[in-house]
mmCIF file as Biopython writes it, N, C-alpha, C and O atoms, coordinates in Angstrom:
data_model
#
loop_
_atom_site.group_PDB
_atom_site.id
_atom_site.type_symbol
_atom_site.label_atom_id
_atom_site.label_alt_id
_atom_site.label_comp_id
_atom_site.label_asym_id
_atom_site.label_entity_id
_atom_site.label_seq_id
_atom_site.pdbx_PDB_ins_code
_atom_site.Cartn_x
_atom_site.Cartn_y
_atom_site.Cartn_z
_atom_site.occupancy
_atom_site.B_iso_or_equiv
_atom_site.auth_seq_id
_atom_site.auth_asym_id
_atom_site.pdbx_PDB_model_num
ATOM 1   N N  . UNK A ? 1  ? 0.793   -1.078 -0.016 1.0 0.0 1  A 1 
ATOM 2   C CA . UNK A ? 1  ? -0.042  -0.056 0.255  1.0 0.0 1  A 1 
ATOM 3   C C  . UNK A ? 1  ? 0.906   1.272  0.061  1.0 0.0 1  A 1 
ATOM 4   O O  . UNK A ? 1  ? 1.792   1.484  0.889  1.0 0.0 1  A 1 
ATOM 5   N N  . UNK A ? 2  ? 0.666   2.335  -1.263 1.0 0.0 2  A 1 
ATOM 6   C CA . UNK A ? 2  ? 1.417   3.574  -1.009 1.0 0.0 2  A 1 
ATOM 7   C C  . UNK A ? 2  ? 0.414   4.400  -0.620 1.0 0.0 2  A 1 
ATOM 8   O O  . UNK A ? 2  ? -0.814  4.344  -0.698 1.0 0.0 2  A 1 
ATOM 9   N N  . UNK A ? 3  ? 1.528   5.506  -0.003 1.0 0.0 3  A 1 
ATOM 10  C CA . UNK A ? 3  ? 0.365   6.783  0.499  1.0 0.0 3  A 1 
ATOM 11  C C  . UNK A ? 3  ? 1.144   7.776  -0.475 1.0 0.0 3  A 1 
ATOM 12  O O  . UNK A ? 3  ? 2.302   7.697  -0.885 1.0 0.0 3  A 1 
ATOM 13  N N  . UNK A ? 4  ? 0.179   8.716  -0.718 1.0 0.0 4  A 1 
ATOM 14  C CA . UNK A ? 4  ? 0.483   10.078 -1.458 1.0 0.0 4  A 1 
ATOM 15  C C  . UNK A ? 4  ? 0.632   11.305 -0.533 1.0 0.0 4  A 1 
ATOM 16  O O  . UNK A ? 4  ? -0.295  11.614 0.215  1.0 0.0 4  A 1 
ATOM 17  N N  . UNK A ? 5  ? 1.667   11.937 -0.569 1.0 0.0 5  A 1 
ATOM 18  C CA . UNK A ? 5  ? 1.792   13.087 -0.003 1.0 0.0 5  A 1 
ATOM 19  C C  . UNK A ? 5  ? 1.527   14.519 -0.329 1.0 0.0 5  A 1 
ATOM 20  O O  . UNK A ? 5  ? 2.297   15.064 -1.120 1.0 0.0 5  A 1 
ATOM 21  N N  . UNK A ? 6  ? 0.679   15.100 0.107  1.0 0.0 6  A 1 
ATOM 22  C CA . UNK A ? 6  ? 0.149   16.460 -0.825 1.0 0.0 6  A 1 
ATOM 23  C C  . UNK A ? 6  ? 0.333   17.541 -0.225 1.0 0.0 6  A 1 
ATOM 24  O O  . UNK A ? 6  ? -0.390  17.832 0.728  1.0 0.0 6  A 1 
ATOM 25  N N  . UNK A ? 7  ? 1.482   18.490 -0.708 1.0 0.0 7  A 1 
ATOM 26  C CA . UNK A ? 7  ? 2.048   19.619 0.397  1.0 0.0 7  A 1 
ATOM 27  C C  . UNK A ? 7  ? 1.585   21.230 -0.775 1.0 0.0 7  A 1 
ATOM 28  O O  . UNK A ? 7  ? 1.775   21.383 -1.982 1.0 0.0 7  A 1 
ATOM 29  N N  . UNK A ? 8  ? 1.131   21.899 -0.039 1.0 0.0 8  A 1 
ATOM 30  C CA . UNK A ? 8  ? 1.185   23.067 -1.041 1.0 0.0 8  A 1 
ATOM 31  C C  . UNK A ? 8  ? 1.438   24.917 -0.160 1.0 0.0 8  A 1 
ATOM 32  O O  . UNK A ? 8  ? 0.980   25.446 0.853  1.0 0.0 8  A 1 
ATOM 33  N N  . UNK A ? 9  ? 2.166   25.240 -0.991 1.0 0.0 9  A 1 
ATOM 34  C CA . UNK A ? 9  ? 2.427   26.283 -0.190 1.0 0.0 9  A 1 
ATOM 35  C C  . UNK A ? 9  ? 1.583   27.842 -0.620 1.0 0.0 9  A 1 
ATOM 36  O O  . UNK A ? 9  ? 1.217   28.366 -1.672 1.0 0.0 9  A 1 
ATOM 37  N N  . UNK A ? 10 ? 1.535   28.187 0.809  1.0 0.0 10 A 1 
ATOM 38  C CA . UNK A ? 10 ? 0.724   29.696 0.825  1.0 0.0 10 A 1 
ATOM 39  C C  . UNK A ? 10 ? 1.687   30.923 0.809  1.0 0.0 10 A 1 
ATOM 40  O O  . UNK A ? 10 ? 2.726   30.786 1.456  1.0 0.0 10 A 1 
ATOM 41  N N  . UNK A ? 11 ? 1.524   31.868 0.287  1.0 0.0 11 A 1 
ATOM 42  C CA . UNK A ? 11 ? 2.350   32.896 -0.005 1.0 0.0 11 A 1 
ATOM 43  C C  . UNK A ? 11 ? 1.382   33.907 0.047  1.0 0.0 11 A 1 
ATOM 44  O O  . UNK A ? 11 ? 0.358   33.943 -0.635 1.0 0.0 11 A 1 
ATOM 45  N N  . UNK A ? 12 ? 1.827   34.912 1.069  1.0 0.0 12 A 1 
ATOM 46  C CA . UNK A ? 12 ? 0.582   35.851 2.028  1.0 0.0 12 A 1 
ATOM 47  C C  . UNK A ? 12 ? 1.439   37.022 1.837  1.0 0.0 12 A 1 
ATOM 48  O O  . UNK A ? 12 ? 2.627   36.991 2.156  1.0 0.0 12 A 1 
ATOM 49  N N  . UNK A ? 13 ? 0.892   38.027 1.342  1.0 0.0 13 A 1 
ATOM 50  C CA . UNK A ? 13 ? 1.687   39.378 1.152  1.0 0.0 13 A 1 
ATOM 51  C C  . UNK A ? 13 ? 1.176   40.324 2.501  1.0 0.0 13 A 1 
ATOM 52  O O  . UNK A ? 13 ? -0.007  40.153 2.798  1.0 0.0 13 A 1 
ATOM 53  N N  . UNK A ? 14 ? 1.802   41.120 3.187  1.0 0.0 14 A 1 
ATOM 54  C CA . UNK A ? 14 ? 1.787   41.917 4.328  1.0 0.0 14 A 1 
ATOM 55  C C  . UNK A ? 14 ? 0.225   42.095 4.821  1.0 0.0 14 A 1 
ATOM 56  O O  . UNK A ? 14 ? -0.198  41.695 5.906  1.0 0.0 14 A 1 
ATOM 57  N N  . UNK A ? 15 ? -0.442  42.679 3.954  1.0 0.0 15 A 1 
ATOM 58  C CA . UNK A ? 15 ? -1.679  42.763 4.272  1.0 0.0 15 A 1 
ATOM 59  C C  . UNK A ? 15 ? -2.598  41.701 4.479  1.0 0.0 15 A 1 
ATOM 60  O O  . UNK A ? 15 ? -3.255  41.609 5.516  1.0 0.0 15 A 1 
ATOM 61  N N  . UNK A ? 16 ? -2.656  41.078 3.752  1.0 0.0 16 A 1 
ATOM 62  C CA . UNK A ? 16 ? -3.133  39.648 4.033  1.0 0.0 16 A 1 
ATOM 63  C C  . UNK A ? 16 ? -2.654  38.582 5.210  1.0 0.0 16 A 1 
ATOM 64  O O  . UNK A ? 16 ? -3.342  37.698 5.720  1.0 0.0 16 A 1 
ATOM 65  N N  . UNK A ? 17 ? -1.298  38.918 5.486  1.0 0.0 17 A 1 
ATOM 66  C CA . UNK A ? 17 ? -0.848  38.616 6.886  1.0 0.0 17 A 1 
ATOM 67  C C  . UNK A ? 17 ? -1.347  39.160 7.960  1.0 0.0 17 A 1 
ATOM 68  O O  . UNK A ? 17 ? -1.575  38.370 8.876  1.0 0.0 17 A 1 
ATOM 69  N N  . UNK A ? 18 ? -1.583  40.235 8.134  1.0 0.0 18 A 1 
ATOM 70  C CA . UNK A ? 18 ? -2.205  41.270 8.919  1.0 0.0 18 A 1 
ATOM 71  C C  . UNK A ? 18 ? -3.666  40.620 9.310  1.0 0.0 18 A 1 
ATOM 72  O O  . UNK A ? 18 ? -4.015  40.180 10.405 1.0 0.0 18 A 1 
ATOM 73  N N  . UNK A ? 19 ? -4.378  40.689 8.144  1.0 0.0 19 A 1 
ATOM 74  C CA . UNK A ? 19 ? -5.508  40.418 8.516  1.0 0.0 19 A 1 
ATOM 75  C C  . UNK A ? 19 ? -5.636  39.012 8.912  1.0 0.0 19 A 1 
ATOM 76  O O  . UNK A ? 19 ? -6.566  38.893 9.710  1.0 0.0 19 A 1 
ATOM 77  N N  . UNK A ? 20 ? -4.928  37.672 8.598  1.0 0.0 20 A 1 
ATOM 78  C CA . UNK A ? 20 ? -4.776  36.468 8.867  1.0 0.0 20 A 1 
ATOM 79  C C  . UNK A ? 20 ? -4.796  37.064 10.734 1.0 0.0 20 A 1 
ATOM 80  O O  . UNK A ? 20 ? -5.802  37.082 11.445 1.0 0.0 20 A 1 
ATOM 81  N N  . UNK A ? 21 ? -3.475  37.465 11.123 1.0 0.0 21 A 1 
ATOM 82  C CA . UNK A ? 21 ? -3.587  37.578 12.447 1.0 0.0 21 A 1 
ATOM 83  C C  . UNK A ? 21 ? -4.351  38.005 13.277 1.0 0.0 21 A 1 
ATOM 84  O O  . UNK A ? 21 ? -4.526  37.530 14.399 1.0 0.0 21 A 1 
ATOM 85  N N  . UNK A ? 22 ? -4.966  39.094 12.732 1.0 0.0 22 A 1 
ATOM 86  C CA . UNK A ? 22 ? -6.032  39.741 13.560 1.0 0.0 22 A 1 
ATOM 87  C C  . UNK A ? 22 ? -7.047  38.704 13.628 1.0 0.0 22 A 1 
ATOM 88  O O  . UNK A ? 22 ? -7.216  38.376 14.802 1.0 0.0 22 A 1 
ATOM 89  N N  . UNK A ? 23 ? -7.806  38.046 12.800 1.0 0.0 23 A 1 
ATOM 90  C CA . UNK A ? 23 ? -8.760  37.157 12.662 1.0 0.0 23 A 1 
ATOM 91  C C  . UNK A ? 23 ? -8.578  36.092 13.883 1.0 0.0 23 A 1 
ATOM 92  O O  . UNK A ? 23 ? -9.442  35.921 14.743 1.0 0.0 23 A 1 
ATOM 93  N N  . UNK A ? 24 ? -7.113  35.279 13.831 1.0 0.0 24 A 1 
ATOM 94  C CA . UNK A ? 24 ? -7.020  34.560 14.823 1.0 0.0 24 A 1 
ATOM 95  C C  . UNK A ? 24 ? -6.974  35.295 15.983 1.0 0.0 24 A 1 
ATOM 96  O O  . UNK A ? 24 ? -7.478  34.678 16.921 1.0 0.0 24 A 1 
ATOM 97  N N  . UNK A ? 25 ? -6.565  36.365 16.263 1.0 0.0 25 A 1 
ATOM 98  C CA . UNK A ? 25 ? -6.459  36.787 17.645 1.0 0.0 25 A 1 
ATOM 99  C C  . UNK A ? 25 ? -7.813  37.367 18.067 1.0 0.0 25 A 1 
ATOM 100 O O  . UNK A ? 25 ? -7.829  37.844 19.201 1.0 0.0 25 A 1 
ATOM 101 N N  . UNK A ? 26 ? -9.129  37.422 17.254 1.0 0.0 26 A 1 
ATOM 102 C CA . UNK A ? 26 ? -10.334 37.928 17.583 1.0 0.0 26 A 1 
ATOM 103 C C  . UNK A ? 26 ? -11.104 37.024 17.683 1.0 0.0 26 A 1 
ATOM 104 O O  . UNK A ? 26 ? -12.161 37.284 18.258 1.0 0.0 26 A 1 
ATOM 105 N N  . UNK A ? 27 ? -10.889 35.625 17.172 1.0 0.0 27 A 1 
ATOM 106 C CA . UNK A ? 27 ? -11.821 34.844 16.997 1.0 0.0 27 A 1 
ATOM 107 C C  . UNK A ? 27 ? -12.157 34.394 18.775 1.0 0.0 27 A 1 
ATOM 108 O O  . UNK A ? 27 ? -11.417 34.506 19.753 1.0 0.0 27 A 1 
ATOM 109 N N  . UNK A ? 28 ? -13.394 33.928 18.680 1.0 0.0 28 A 1 
ATOM 110 C CA . UNK A ? 28 ? -13.991 33.396 20.118 1.0 0.0 28 A 1 
ATOM 111 C C  . UNK A ? 28 ? -13.786 31.835 20.185 1.0 0.0 28 A 1 
ATOM 112 O O  . UNK A ? 28 ? -13.607 31.032 19.269 1.0 0.0 28 A 1 
ATOM 113 N N  . UNK A ? 29 ? -13.857 31.671 21.381 1.0 0.0 29 A 1 
ATOM 114 C CA . UNK A ? 29 ? -13.761 30.130 21.608 1.0 0.0 29 A 1 
ATOM 115 C C  . UNK A ? 29 ? -15.170 29.598 22.028 1.0 0.0 29 A 1 
ATOM 116 O O  . UNK A ? 29 ? -15.895 30.084 22.896 1.0 0.0 29 A 1 
ATOM 117 N N  . UNK A ? 30 ? -15.439 28.407 21.177 1.0 0.0 30 A 1 
ATOM 118 C CA . UNK A ? 30 ? -16.722 27.915 20.892 1.0 0.0 30 A 1 
ATOM 119 C C  . UNK A ? 30 ? -16.548 26.660 22.496 1.0 0.0 30 A 1 
ATOM 120 O O  . UNK A ? 30 ? -15.564 26.028 22.880 1.0 0.0 30 A 1 
ATOM 121 N N  . UNK A ? 31 ? -17.551 26.715 22.897 1.0 0.0 31 A 1 
ATOM 122 C CA . UNK A ? 31 ? -17.716 25.684 23.968 1.0 0.0 31 A 1 
ATOM 123 C C  . UNK A ? 31 ? -18.862 24.768 23.299 1.0 0.0 31 A 1 
ATOM 124 O O  . UNK A ? 31 ? -19.760 25.389 22.730 1.0 0.0 31 A 1 
ATOM 125 N N  . UNK A ? 32 ? -18.936 23.274 23.305 1.0 0.0 32 A 1 
ATOM 126 C CA . UNK A ? 32 ? -19.715 22.392 22.672 1.0 0.0 32 A 1 
ATOM 127 C C  . UNK A ? 32 ? -20.441 21.635 24.030 1.0 0.0 32 A 1 
ATOM 128 O O  . UNK A ? 32 ? -19.815 21.024 24.896 1.0 0.0 32 A 1 
ATOM 129 N N  . UNK A ? 33 ? -21.576 21.789 23.997 1.0 0.0 33 A 1 
ATOM 130 C CA . UNK A ? 33 ? -22.422 21.082 25.237 1.0 0.0 33 A 1 
ATOM 131 C C  . UNK A ? 33 ? -23.001 20.027 24.458 1.0 0.0 33 A 1 
ATOM 132 O O  . UNK A ? 33 ? -23.473 20.336 23.364 1.0 0.0 33 A 1 
ATOM 133 N N  . UNK A ? 34 ? -23.048 18.729 24.871 1.0 0.0 34 A 1 
ATOM 134 C CA . UNK A ? 34 ? -24.265 17.795 24.936 1.0 0.0 34 A 1 
ATOM 135 C C  . UNK A ? 34 ? -25.240 17.726 25.372 1.0 0.0 34 A 1 
ATOM 136 O O  . UNK A ? 34 ? -25.378 17.582 26.587 1.0 0.0 34 A 1 
ATOM 137 N N  . UNK A ? 35 ? -26.438 17.817 24.387 1.0 0.0 35 A 1 
ATOM 138 C CA . UNK A ? 35 ? -27.582 18.158 25.302 1.0 0.0 35 A 1 
ATOM 139 C C  . UNK A ? 35 ? -28.277 16.371 25.429 1.0 0.0 35 A 1 
ATOM 140 O O  . UNK A ? 35 ? -29.364 16.057 25.914 1.0 0.0 35 A 1 
ATOM 141 N N  . UNK A ? 36 ? -27.361 15.565 24.897 1.0 0.0 36 A 1 
ATOM 142 C CA . UNK A ? 36 ? -28.157 14.229 25.575 1.0 0.0 36 A 1 
ATOM 143 C C  . UNK A ? 36 ? -26.687 13.198 25.421 1.0 0.0 36 A 1 
ATOM 144 O O  . UNK A ? 36 ? -25.716 13.614 24.788 1.0 0.0 36 A 1 
ATOM 145 N N  . UNK A ? 37 ? -26.689 11.987 26.009 1.0 0.0 37 A 1 
ATOM 146 C CA . UNK A ? 37 ? -25.717 11.249 25.676 1.0 0.0 37 A 1 
ATOM 147 C C  . UNK A ? 37 ? -25.435 10.882 24.172 1.0 0.0 37 A 1 
ATOM 148 O O  . UNK A ? 37 ? -26.170 10.887 23.184 1.0 0.0 37 A 1 
ATOM 149 N N  . UNK A ? 38 ? -23.857 10.500 24.384 1.0 0.0 38 A 1 
ATOM 150 C CA . UNK A ? 38 ? -23.249 10.296 23.066 1.0 0.0 38 A 1 
ATOM 151 C C  . UNK A ? 38 ? -23.789 8.491  23.194 1.0 0.0 38 A 1 
ATOM 152 O O  . UNK A ? 38 ? -23.789 7.880  24.263 1.0 0.0 38 A 1 
ATOM 153 N N  . UNK A ? 39 ? -24.159 7.968  22.027 1.0 0.0 39 A 1 
ATOM 154 C CA . UNK A ? 39 ? -24.357 6.373  21.788 1.0 0.0 39 A 1 
ATOM 155 C C  . UNK A ? 39 ? -23.727 6.160  20.346 1.0 0.0 39 A 1 
ATOM 156 O O  . UNK A ? 39 ? -23.866 7.024  19.480 1.0 0.0 39 A 1 
ATOM 157 N N  . UNK A ? 40 ? -23.018 4.964  20.113 1.0 0.0 40 A 1 
ATOM 158 C CA . UNK A ? 40 ? -22.588 4.406  18.880 1.0 0.0 40 A 1 
ATOM 159 C C  . UNK A ? 40 ? -23.753 3.415  18.551 1.0 0.0 40 A 1 
ATOM 160 O O  . UNK A ? 40 ? -24.198 2.499  19.243 1.0 0.0 40 A 1 
ATOM 161 N N  . UNK A ? 41 ? -24.152 3.872  17.224 1.0 0.0 41 A 1 
ATOM 162 C CA . UNK A ? 41 ? -25.311 3.319  16.391 1.0 0.0 41 A 1 
ATOM 163 C C  . UNK A ? 41 ? -24.827 2.576  15.427 1.0 0.0 41 A 1 
ATOM 164 O O  . UNK A ? 41 ? -24.112 3.212  14.653 1.0 0.0 41 A 1 
ATOM 165 N N  . UNK A ? 42 ? -24.977 1.252  15.144 1.0 0.0 42 A 1 
ATOM 166 C CA . UNK A ? 42 ? -24.436 0.123  14.358 1.0 0.0 42 A 1 
ATOM 167 C C  . UNK A ? 42 ? -25.711 0.117  13.608 1.0 0.0 42 A 1 
ATOM 168 O O  . UNK A ? 42 ? -25.491 0.633  12.512 1.0 0.0 42 A 1 
ATOM 169 N N  . UNK A ? 43 ? -27.071 -0.277 13.730 1.0 0.0 43 A 1 
ATOM 170 C CA . UNK A ? 43 ? -28.052 -0.544 13.214 1.0 0.0 43 A 1 
ATOM 171 C C  . UNK A ? 43 ? -28.743 0.437  12.148 1.0 0.0 43 A 1 
ATOM 172 O O  . UNK A ? 43 ? -29.293 1.469  12.533 1.0 0.0 43 A 1 
ATOM 173 N N  . UNK A ? 44 ? -28.704 0.149  11.067 1.0 0.0 44 A 1 
ATOM 174 C CA . UNK A ? 44 ? -29.038 1.354  9.653  1.0 0.0 44 A 1 
ATOM 175 C C  . UNK A ? 44 ? -30.087 1.751  9.743  1.0 0.0 44 A 1 
ATOM 176 O O  . UNK A ? 44 ? -30.224 2.922  9.388  1.0 0.0 44 A 1 
ATOM 177 N N  . UNK A ? 45 ? -31.420 0.961  10.280 1.0 0.0 45 A 1 
ATOM 178 C CA . UNK A ? 45 ? -32.581 1.680  10.492 1.0 0.0 45 A 1 
ATOM 179 C C  . UNK A ? 45 ? -32.721 2.756  11.625 1.0 0.0 45 A 1 
ATOM 180 O O  . UNK A ? 45 ? -33.581 3.635  11.686 1.0 0.0 45 A 1 
ATOM 181 N N  . UNK A ? 46 ? -31.783 2.532  12.441 1.0 0.0 46 A 1 
ATOM 182 C CA . UNK A ? 46 ? -31.699 3.541  13.791 1.0 0.0 46 A 1 
ATOM 183 C C  . UNK A ? 46 ? -31.117 4.865  13.113 1.0 0.0 46 A 1 
ATOM 184 O O  . UNK A ? 46 ? -31.814 5.879  13.069 1.0 0.0 46 A 1 
ATOM 185 N N  . UNK A ? 47 ? -29.849 4.834  12.595 1.0 0.0 47 A 1 
ATOM 186 C CA . UNK A ? 47 ? -29.430 5.637  11.944 1.0 0.0 47 A 1 
ATOM 187 C C  . UNK A ? 47 ? -30.132 6.612  11.221 1.0 0.0 47 A 1 
ATOM 188 O O  . UNK A ? 47 ? -30.240 7.773  11.615 1.0 0.0 47 A 1 
ATOM 189 N N  . UNK A ? 48 ? -30.738 6.075  9.908  1.0 0.0 48 A 1 
ATOM 190 C CA . UNK A ? 48 ? -31.540 7.069  8.974  1.0 0.0 48 A 1 
ATOM 191 C C  . UNK A ? 48 ? -33.108 7.439  9.685  1.0 0.0 48 A 1 
ATOM 192 O O  . UNK A ? 48 ? -33.879 8.213  9.119  1.0 0.0 48 A 1 
ATOM 193 N N  . UNK A ? 49 ? -33.507 6.640  11.246 1.0 0.0 49 A 1 
ATOM 194 C CA . UNK A ? 49 ? -34.174 7.465  11.843 1.0 0.0 49 A 1 
ATOM 195 C C  . UNK A ? 49 ? -33.953 8.551  12.662 1.0 0.0 49 A 1 
ATOM 196 O O  . UNK A ? 49 ? -34.758 9.470  12.813 1.0 0.0 49 A 1 
ATOM 197 N N  . UNK A ? 50 ? -32.587 8.439  13.336 1.0 0.0 50 A 1 
ATOM 198 C CA . UNK A ? 50 ? -31.874 9.597  13.636 1.0 0.0 50 A 1 
ATOM 199 C C  . UNK A ? 50 ? -31.879 10.820 12.702 1.0 0.0 50 A 1 
ATOM 200 O O  . UNK A ? 50 ? -32.438 11.879 12.988 1.0 0.0 50 A 1 
ATOM 201 N N  . UNK A ? 51 ? -31.193 10.576 11.537 1.0 0.0 51 A 1 
ATOM 202 C CA . UNK A ? 51 ? -31.044 11.482 10.784 1.0 0.0 51 A 1 
ATOM 203 C C  . UNK A ? 51 ? -32.196 12.208 10.547 1.0 0.0 51 A 1 
ATOM 204 O O  . UNK A ? 51 ? -32.077 13.428 10.666 1.0 0.0 51 A 1 
ATOM 205 N N  . UNK A ? 52 ? -33.527 11.675 10.172 1.0 0.0 52 A 1 
ATOM 206 C CA . UNK A ? 52 ? -34.631 11.682 10.001 1.0 0.0 52 A 1 
ATOM 207 C C  . UNK A ? 52 ? -35.010 12.849 10.651 1.0 0.0 52 A 1 
ATOM 208 O O  . UNK A ? 52 ? -35.507 13.857 10.147 1.0 0.0 52 A 1 
ATOM 209 N N  . UNK A ? 53 ? -34.626 12.543 12.269 1.0 0.0 53 A 1 
ATOM 210 C CA . UNK A ? 53 ? -35.340 13.858 13.066 1.0 0.0 53 A 1 
ATOM 211 C C  . UNK A ? 53 ? -34.717 14.776 13.093 1.0 0.0 53 A 1 
ATOM 212 O O  . UNK A ? 53 ? -35.220 15.861 13.387 1.0 0.0 53 A 1 
ATOM 213 N N  . UNK A ? 54 ? -33.102 14.601 12.721 1.0 0.0 54 A 1 
ATOM 214 C CA . UNK A ? 54 ? -32.148 15.886 12.553 1.0 0.0 54 A 1 
ATOM 215 C C  . UNK A ? 54 ? -32.760 16.705 11.553 1.0 0.0 54 A 1 
ATOM 216 O O  . UNK A ? 54 ? -32.888 17.894 11.843 1.0 0.0 54 A 1 
ATOM 217 N N  . UNK A ? 55 ? -33.200 16.283 10.339 1.0 0.0 55 A 1 
ATOM 218 C CA . UNK A ? 55 ? -33.630 16.977 9.356  1.0 0.0 55 A 1 
ATOM 219 C C  . UNK A ? 55 ? -34.837 17.533 9.170  1.0 0.0 55 A 1 
ATOM 220 O O  . UNK A ? 55 ? -35.225 18.134 8.168  1.0 0.0 55 A 1 
ATOM 221 N N  . UNK A ? 56 ? -35.476 17.295 10.262 1.0 0.0 56 A 1 
ATOM 222 C CA . UNK A ? 56 ? -37.149 17.696 10.582 1.0 0.0 56 A 1 
ATOM 223 C C  . UNK A ? 56 ? -37.263 18.576 11.447 1.0 0.0 56 A 1 
ATOM 224 O O  . UNK A ? 56 ? -38.247 19.308 11.557 1.0 0.0 56 A 1 
ATOM 225 N N  . UNK A ? 57 ? -35.986 18.607 12.356 1.0 0.0 57 A 1 
ATOM 226 C CA . UNK A ? 57 ? -35.622 19.841 13.074 1.0 0.0 57 A 1 
ATOM 227 C C  . UNK A ? 57 ? -35.116 21.015 12.447 1.0 0.0 57 A 1 
ATOM 228 O O  . UNK A ? 57 ? -35.349 22.130 12.915 1.0 0.0 57 A 1 
ATOM 229 N N  . UNK A ? 58 ? -34.425 20.836 11.398 1.0 0.0 58 A 1 
ATOM 230 C CA . UNK A ? 58 ? -33.831 21.912 10.674 1.0 0.0 58 A 1 
ATOM 231 C C  . UNK A ? 58 ? -34.838 22.599 9.633  1.0 0.0 58 A 1 
ATOM 232 O O  . UNK A ? 58 ? -34.536 23.698 9.167  1.0 0.0 58 A 1 
ATOM 233 N N  . UNK A ? 59 ? -36.012 21.975 9.269  1.0 0.0 59 A 1 
ATOM 234 C CA . UNK A ? 59 ? -36.783 22.303 8.666  1.0 0.0 59 A 1 
ATOM 235 C C  . UNK A ? 59 ? -36.390 22.260 6.765  1.0 0.0 59 A 1 
ATOM 236 O O  . UNK A ? 59 ? -35.334 22.001 6.187  1.0 0.0 59 A 1 
ATOM 237 N N  . UNK A ? 60 ? -37.636 22.603 6.279  1.0 0.0 60 A 1 
ATOM 238 C CA . UNK A ? 60 ? -37.366 23.153 4.725  1.0 0.0 60 A 1 
ATOM 239 C C  . UNK A ? 60 ? -36.084 23.737 4.071  1.0 0.0 60 A 1 
ATOM 240 O O  . UNK A ? 60 ? -35.554 24.756 4.514  1.0 0.0 60 A 1 
ATOM 241 N N  . UNK A ? 61 ? -35.597 23.045 2.984  1.0 0.0 61 A 1 
ATOM 242 C CA . UNK A ? 61 ? -34.616 23.353 2.621  1.0 0.0 61 A 1 
ATOM 243 C C  . UNK A ? 61 ? -34.871 24.795 1.518  1.0 0.0 61 A 1 
ATOM 244 O O  . UNK A ? 61 ? -35.334 24.305 0.487  1.0 0.0 61 A 1 
ATOM 245 N N  . UNK A ? 62 ? -34.765 26.184 1.355  1.0 0.0 62 A 1 
ATOM 246 C CA . UNK A ? 62 ? -35.038 27.055 0.428  1.0 0.0 62 A 1 
ATOM 247 C C  . UNK A ? 62 ? -33.713 27.557 -0.471 1.0 0.0 62 A 1 
ATOM 248 O O  . UNK A ? 62 ? -32.609 27.679 0.059  1.0 0.0 62 A 1 
ATOM 249 N N  . UNK A ? 63 ? -33.856 27.726 -1.332 1.0 0.0 63 A 1 
ATOM 250 C CA . UNK A ? 63 ? -32.783 27.906 -2.232 1.0 0.0 63 A 1 
ATOM 251 C C  . UNK A ? 63 ? -32.861 29.162 -2.618 1.0 0.0 63 A 1 
ATOM 252 O O  . UNK A ? 63 ? -32.042 29.614 -3.418 1.0 0.0 63 A 1 
#
């Protein structure tokens, strides 16, 4: 088995670097709180039922 390594070089000018630094300094920390106990689901019917519940709570999709 082989793996490929992808590498990309980003070049920023001074204005972009300043904007990125400011964005990082001013970003807010997000605390995630679970509202219910997490569980590992393997049954496909239960997975579909859970996803249906999630999508019903989101409401209709508008474009």
